[in-house]
C-alpha positions in Angstrom: 62.0 142.2 216.7 61.8 138.7 217.8 60.1 136.3 215.7 58.9 132.9 216.4 61.9 130.4 216.1 61.6 127.0 215.0 63.3 124.1 216.7 66.9 123.6 216.3 67.9 121.7 213.1 64.8 122.5 211.4 66.1 125.2 208.9 69.1 122.6 208.3 66.5 120.5 206.2 66.9 120.7 202.5 63.2 120.8 201.6 62.1 118.1 199.2 62.2 119.4 195.6 59.6 117.6 193.4 59.9 116.9 189.6 59.4 119.8 187.3 55.9 120.0 185.7 56.3 122.9 183.2 58.3 123.5 180.2 57.6 127.2 179.0 57.3 127.9 175.3 56.5 124.1 174.3 53.2 123.7 173.0 52.8 119.9 173.9 54.6 118.9 177.1 55.4 115.4 178.2 56.2 115.1 182.0 58.2 112.3 182.7 59.6 113.4 185.8 57.5 112.3 188.5 56.6 108.6 187.9 53.2 109.0 187.2 50.8 106.7 185.8 51.4 106.6 182.0 47.5 105.7 181.3 46.1 108.4 183.8 43.6 106.9 186.3 40.7 104.2 185.9 37.6 105.7 184.7 35.7 104.0 187.6 37.9 105.9 190.0 37.3 109.3 188.0 33.5 108.5 188.2 33.6 108.1 191.8 35.6 111.2 192.7 33.0 113.1 190.7 30.2 111.5 192.7 31.9 112.2 196.0 31.3 116.0 195.1 27.7 115.6 196.1 28.7 115.5 199.9 31.5 117.8 200.0 29.6 119.4 203.3 30.3 116.1 205.0 33.3 115.2 206.9 34.9 111.9 205.7 35.0 108.6 207.5 37.7 109.1 209.8 38.6 105.5 209.8 38.6 105.1 206.0 36.8 102.0 206.7 35.4 101.0 203.3 38.8 101.8 201.9 40.5 99.7 204.4 38.3 96.9 203.9 38.6 96.8 200.2 42.6 97.2 200.4 42.4 94.0 203.1 40.2 92.1 200.1 42.4 92.9 197.2 45.7 92.0 199.1 44.5 89.2 201.4 45.4 91.2 204.7 43.7 92.1 208.0 41.8 95.7 207.6 42.5 96.3 211.2 46.3 96.5 210.7 45.9 98.9 207.8 46.4 102.7 208.3 45.4 105.0 205.3 47.1 108.5 205.1 47.5 111.3 202.7 49.9 109.4 200.3 52.4 107.0 201.7 54.4 110.0 202.4 52.2 110.8 205.4 52.5 107.2 207.0 56.3 107.4 206.7 56.2 110.8 208.6 53.9 109.4 211.1 56.2 106.4 211.7 59.2 108.8 212.2 57.3 111.0 214.6 56.0 108.2 216.7 59.5 106.3 217.1 62.3 108.4 216.2 63.4 111.4 218.8 66.1 114.0 219.4 69.8 112.3 219.2 68.0 109.1 217.5 69.0 107.9 214.0 67.6 106.2 211.0 69.2 104.1 208.3 68.8 104.0 204.7 70.6 103.3 201.4 72.5 106.0 200.0 70.4 106.7 197.2 67.2 106.0 198.8 64.1 108.4 198.8 64.9 111.5 200.3 61.6 111.7 202.5 63.0 109.4 205.1 66.1 111.6 205.9 63.8 114.8 205.8 61.5 113.1 208.1 64.3 112.1 210.7 65.8 115.6 210.7 62.2 117.0 211.5 62.3 114.8 214.5 65.9 115.9 215.7 67.5 112.8 214.6 70.0 112.0 211.8 70.1 110.0 208.8 72.8 107.5 208.3 73.4 106.5 204.5 74.5 103.0 203.8 76.7 102.5 200.8 75.1 100.6 197.9 76.3 97.7 195.5 75.9 98.7 191.9 73.1 100.9 193.0 71.3 98.3 194.7 70.4 98.2 198.5 73.2 96.2 200.3 71.9 94.5 203.5 75.3 94.1 205.1 75.9 97.9 204.5 72.7 98.7 206.1 73.4 96.5 209.1 76.8 98.0 209.5 75.5 101.3 209.9 73.0 100.4 212.7 74.0 101.6 216.2 72.4 101.7 219.6 70.7 105.1 218.6 68.9 103.6 215.6 65.3 103.5 215.7 64.1 102.5 211.9 65.7 101.2 209.2 63.9 102.4 205.6 64.1 100.1 202.6 62.4 101.4 199.4 62.0 98.0 197.1 62.1 98.7 194.2 64.1 101.9 195.1 63.5 105.2 193.8 65.5 106.5 191.9 67.6 103.5 190.9 64.9 101.0 190.1 66.5 98.2 191.6 65.1 95.7 194.0 66.3 93.1 196.4 64.6 89.7 196.9 62.5 88.6 200.0 65.4 86.7 201.1 67.3 89.7 201.6 64.6 91.5 203.2 64.5 88.7 205.7 68.0 88.6 206.2 67.9 92.4 207.0 65.0 91.7 209.5 66.7 89.1 211.4 69.9 91.2 211.5 67.9 94.0 213.2 67.1 94.3 217.2 63.8 93.8 218.1 63.2 97.4 219.0 64.2 98.5 215.6 61.4 99.2 213.1 62.0 97.9 209.6 60.0 99.8 207.0 59.6 98.4 203.5 58.4 101.1 201.2 56.7 99.4 198.2 55.6 102.1 196.2 56.4 100.4 193.0 55.3 97.0 193.9 52.6 96.4 191.2 55.3 96.9 188.4 57.4 93.8 189.7 56.7 90.3 188.4 59.9 88.4 189.6 59.4 85.4 191.2 61.8 86.1 194.3 60.2 89.6 194.9 58.0 90.3 197.9 56.3 93.6 198.9 56.8 92.8 202.6 53.0 91.6 203.4 54.4 88.3 204.9 57.1 90.0 207.1 54.5 92.2 208.6 52.6 89.1 209.3 55.5 87.3 210.8 56.9 89.8 212.8 56.2 92.7 215.3 58.7 95.3 213.8 57.9 95.2 210.2 55.7 98.0 208.4 55.0 97.9 204.7 53.9 101.2 202.9 51.9 101.4 199.7 50.6 104.2 197.5 47.7 104.8 195.0 49.9 107.4 193.2 51.8 105.3 190.7 49.9 102.5 189.2 46.5 103.5 190.2 47.0 107.1 189.0 45.6 109.0 191.6 48.6 111.3 192.5 46.6 114.3 192.8 44.3 112.7 195.6 47.5 112.2 198.0 46.3 108.6 199.1 48.5 105.7 200.6 48.3 103.3 203.3 50.6 101.2 205.6 50.2 97.6 206.7 51.4 97.3 210.4 51.3 94.9 213.4 48.4 96.0 215.3 50.4 97.6 218.3 51.8 100.0 215.8 48.9 100.6 213.8 47.1 101.7 217.1 50.2 104.3 217.9 49.4 105.7 214.2 45.7 106.2 214.8 46.7 108.0 218.0 48.9 110.7 216.2 47.3 110.9 212.7 44.6 113.8 211.9 41.1 112.7 212.6 40.1 113.2 209.0 43.3 112.8 207.3 42.0 111.2 204.1 39.3 113.2 202.2 36.0 111.5 201.2 36.9 111.9 197.4 40.2 110.0 198.0 38.7 107.3 199.8 35.7 106.9 197.1 38.3 107.0 194.3 40.6 104.6 196.0 37.8 102.2 196.6 36.8 102.1 193.0 40.6 102.0 191.7 40.8 98.6 193.7 37.7 97.4 192.2 39.3 97.9 188.7 42.0 95.4 188.5 41.9 95.2 184.8 43.0 98.9 184.7 45.8 97.7 186.9 46.8 95.2 184.3 46.7 97.3 181.3 48.9 100.0 182.9 51.4 97.3 184.1 51.5 95.7 180.5 52.1 99.0 179.0 54.8 99.9 181.5 56.5 96.4 180.7 56.5 97.0 177.1 57.4 100.5 177.0 60.3 100.2 179.5 61.7 97.4 177.2 61.4 99.6 174.3 63.0 102.6 176.0 66.0 100.4 177.5 66.5 99.1 173.9 66.5 102.3 172.3 68.5 104.1 175.0 71.0 101.2 175.0 71.4 101.5 171.3 72.5 104.9 171.5 75.4 103.8 173.5 74.1 105.2 176.9 74.3 103.4 180.1 71.1 102.8 182.1 70.0 100.8 185.4 67.9 97.8 184.4 64.7 98.9 186.3 61.8 97.1 188.0 59.6 100.4 188.5 58.0 102.9 186.0 61.0 104.7 185.3 64.6 104.3 184.2 67.9 105.9 185.6 70.3 106.8 182.7 73.7 108.1 182.8 75.0 110.7 180.6 78.7 111.4 179.6 81.2 113.7 181.4 81.3 115.7 177.8 80.2 119.4 177.2 76.8 119.5 175.8 76.1 115.9 176.6 76.2 116.0 180.6 72.9 115.1 182.4 72.5 118.9 183.1 72.7 119.8 179.5 70.5 116.9 178.2 67.9 118.0 180.9 67.8 121.6 179.5 67.8 120.3 176.0 64.7 118.0 176.5 62.9 120.7 178.7 63.4 123.2 175.7 61.8 120.5 173.6 58.8 119.8 175.7 60.0 116.7 177.6 60.5 117.2 181.3 62.7 114.4 183.0 64.2 114.5 186.5 67.7 115.6 187.6 69.3 113.4 190.0 71.8 115.9 191.8 69.6 115.7 195.1 70.4 111.9 195.3 74.0 112.3 194.8 73.9 111.0 191.4 74.4 114.3 189.1 75.5 112.4 185.8 72.2 110.7 185.8 68.6 111.6 184.5 65.6 109.5 185.9 63.0 109.2 182.9 59.6 108.1 183.8 57.7 105.5 181.6 54.9 108.0 180.0 52.3 107.5 177.2 53.6 106.0 173.9 53.7 109.4 172.3 55.9 110.8 175.1 58.3 108.1 175.2 58.7 108.5 171.4 59.2 111.9 171.5 62.1 111.3 173.9 63.8 108.8 171.9 63.7 111.0 169.0 65.3 113.9 170.8 67.9 111.8 172.4 68.7 110.3 169.1 69.2 113.7 167.6 72.0 114.1 170.1 73.4 110.7 170.5 73.4 109.0 166.9 76.5 111.0 166.1 77.6 109.1 163.1 
């Protein structure tokens, strides 16, 4: 019997595998595998979400107008250049669908977010991976991968899963090294966690150039991961393209309402940022004190390297932690099998993690 056949190349795609969320047999589980908000969500956002339940029979605002206005107010950018989506993932996929076709390619760093390559493959294109320098995006390496079929260059800044970033000057150098017909997409999902003076999320480059887009998310510091809410800041002509191909009601009313409320609670954002900074320092100090190597991070997670020793390899430690109620992220899919990515969680979870690792690595 003949069955519907997907387009050539679709079945070659390795499906994205999210961080695990369950640890069977553990009474208390700390999920440190998906870089979620350590403090949950703002109470204002939760109340707005509950209030939205009173109008479930109504379609959402197809233009997400109130949300775009609030984003523009908070970030000092033009709401007409903002496109909202079901997570920043949808914006990334819309951009790829709109600008990449059969036989084209996208360029990303070797250990960059896997969704970029998946989006390219779904369009019949390929992903070209640029080597990194000390697990940090290398602008020259990215430019070396660009050819006449390159349509998009993706840069996550800070990068997931490494946690490293490049300064605004390097982003600008990358943009200036690209042809005008190549789109530079700056994925700034973790921007709120960075306070380095030379860092930029990318708003200025979008305002200055016609081929730069910045994407952002509400899933991390705002704690709205379950609602799938993100946005892109684009030149007007690119926003127009995305609005032509996105779903007419792609962002739910509840997500829009919670997003507006979350943006209105910048005190929550401040507290979440401070918690992340202090707890990240604590974890780095403790992990380093055990003799483990980690990558200095500018996100809400730490990439930790484990020894090539029976019982202490990353896979062994992942299983050990999971048995004891702490879930972290394996990195084999990112070609970093000797590493685990550990999200900065609530204090109780971070301390349980440290206690479990200390049982293994404080070998005196």
